[in-house]
C-alpha positions as CSV (number, residue, x, y, z in Angstrom):
1,M,-36.4,28.4,4.2
2,T,-35.0,25.5,2.6
3,S,-32.5,25.5,0.2
4,N,-34.8,24.4,-2.8
5,S,-36.8,27.4,-2.2
6,N,-33.8,29.9,-1.8
7,S,-32.6,28.3,-5.1
8,S,-36.3,29.2,-7.0
9,I,-36.3,32.4,-5.6
10,R,-32.4,32.9,-6.7
11,L,-33.4,31.3,-10.1
12,F,-36.6,33.6,-10.4
13,H,-34.1,36.8,-9.7
14,I,-31.6,35.7,-12.3
15,I,-33.7,34.7,-15.4
16,I,-36.9,36.8,-14.9
17,I,-36.3,39.9,-12.9
18,G,-32.4,40.3,-14.1
19,S,-33.7,39.8,-17.7
20,L,-36.6,42.4,-17.2
21,F,-34.2,45.1,-15.5
22,L,-31.8,45.0,-18.4
23,Y,-34.1,44.6,-20.9
24,V,-36.1,48.0,-19.7
25,G,-33.0,49.5,-19.1
26,I,-31.5,48.9,-22.5
27,T,-34.6,49.6,-24.4
28,G,-35.2,52.7,-22.5
29,I,-38.1,54.8,-23.9
30,N,-38.1,52.7,-26.9
31,M,-39.8,49.8,-24.8
32,P,-43.4,48.6,-26.0
33,V,-46.0,50.7,-24.4
34,F,-47.6,47.6,-22.4
35,M,-44.7,47.7,-20.6
36,Y,-45.4,50.8,-18.4
37,P,-48.6,49.3,-16.4
38,T,-46.5,46.3,-16.1
39,L,-43.7,48.1,-14.3
40,L,-46.1,49.9,-12.4
41,V,-48.0,46.6,-11.3
42,L,-44.8,45.2,-10.6
43,G,-43.5,48.2,-8.9
44,T,-46.5,47.9,-6.3
45,I,-46.2,44.8,-5.7
46,V,-42.8,44.7,-4.7
47,I,-43.0,47.6,-2.2
48,I,-46.3,46.0,-0.5
49,Y,-44.5,42.5,-0.1
50,H,-41.2,43.8,1.0
51,G,-42.8,46.5,3.2
52,F,-44.5,43.6,5.1
53,L,-41.4,41.5,5.0
54,L,-39.6,44.7,6.0
55,Y,-42.1,45.4,9.0
56,K,-41.8,41.6,10.2
57,K,-38.3,41.7,10.1
58,I,-38.0,44.9,12.2
59,I,-40.4,43.6,15.1
60,A,-38.4,40.4,15.0
61,D,-35.0,42.4,15.1
62,K,-33.4,41.0,12.1
63,N,-31.2,42.5,9.0
64,T,-33.7,44.5,7.2
65,C,-31.2,45.5,4.2
66,I,-32.5,43.5,1.5
67,A,-36.2,44.4,2.1
68,G,-35.4,48.3,2.7
69,I,-33.5,48.2,-0.8
70,H,-36.8,46.5,-2.2
71,V,-39.1,49.2,-0.4
72,F,-36.8,52.2,-1.1
73,L,-35.3,51.3,-4.5
74,I,-36.2,49.1,-6.6
75,G,-39.9,49.7,-6.0
76,P,-40.1,53.3,-6.6
77,I,-37.9,53.4,-9.8
78,L,-40.4,50.8,-10.8
79,L,-43.1,53.1,-10.0
80,I,-41.7,56.1,-11.7
81,I,-40.7,54.7,-14.9
82,G,-44.4,53.1,-14.9
83,L,-45.8,56.4,-14.2
84,K,-43.9,58.9,-16.3
85,K,-43.8,56.5,-19.3
86,E,-41.7,57.9,-22.1
87,H,-41.3,61.3,-20.2
88,T,-38.8,59.0,-17.9
89,Q,-35.5,60.4,-17.5
90,R,-32.5,58.3,-18.8
91,F,-31.3,58.1,-15.4
92,Y,-33.6,55.9,-13.9
93,F,-33.4,53.3,-16.9
94,E,-29.6,53.3,-16.1
95,L,-30.4,52.6,-12.5
96,L,-32.8,49.9,-13.6
97,L,-30.1,48.8,-15.5
98,M,-27.3,48.8,-12.9
99,L,-29.9,46.9,-10.8
100,G,-30.3,43.8,-13.1
101,F,-27.0,43.6,-13.6
102,A,-26.5,43.5,-9.6
103,S,-29.8,41.3,-9.3
104,I,-27.8,38.4,-11.4
105,G,-24.7,39.2,-9.9
106,Y,-26.0,38.6,-6.5
107,H,-28.3,35.3,-7.1
108,G,-26.0,34.0,-9.2
109,Y,-23.2,34.4,-6.4
110,Y,-25.3,32.7,-3.5
111,L,-26.8,30.5,-6.1
112,L,-23.6,28.6,-6.7
113,Q,-22.7,28.8,-3.0
């Protein structure tokens, strides 16, 4: 991967993903109804895409940490919120809020490197 594509991925995670996670985490069950299917689709995409990356990294004997976090933590949280809708426990929104801060901090740090 080139430095430009890494920068694009990092900016995408800082501006779009981090902001989305913060918004959903802060608004909780008070967010607009159309957001639930959006999170459901996003969670499905995250699990499928990063599941494929995880498989490729396992085969290549490379570090699987980031792909594993996406497949086993981020994707399922998005799916849970998308499926349970306004019946989602506050705990999942708080997890997403923490992941939003983590995404902005992690990608911001490496963007500045």
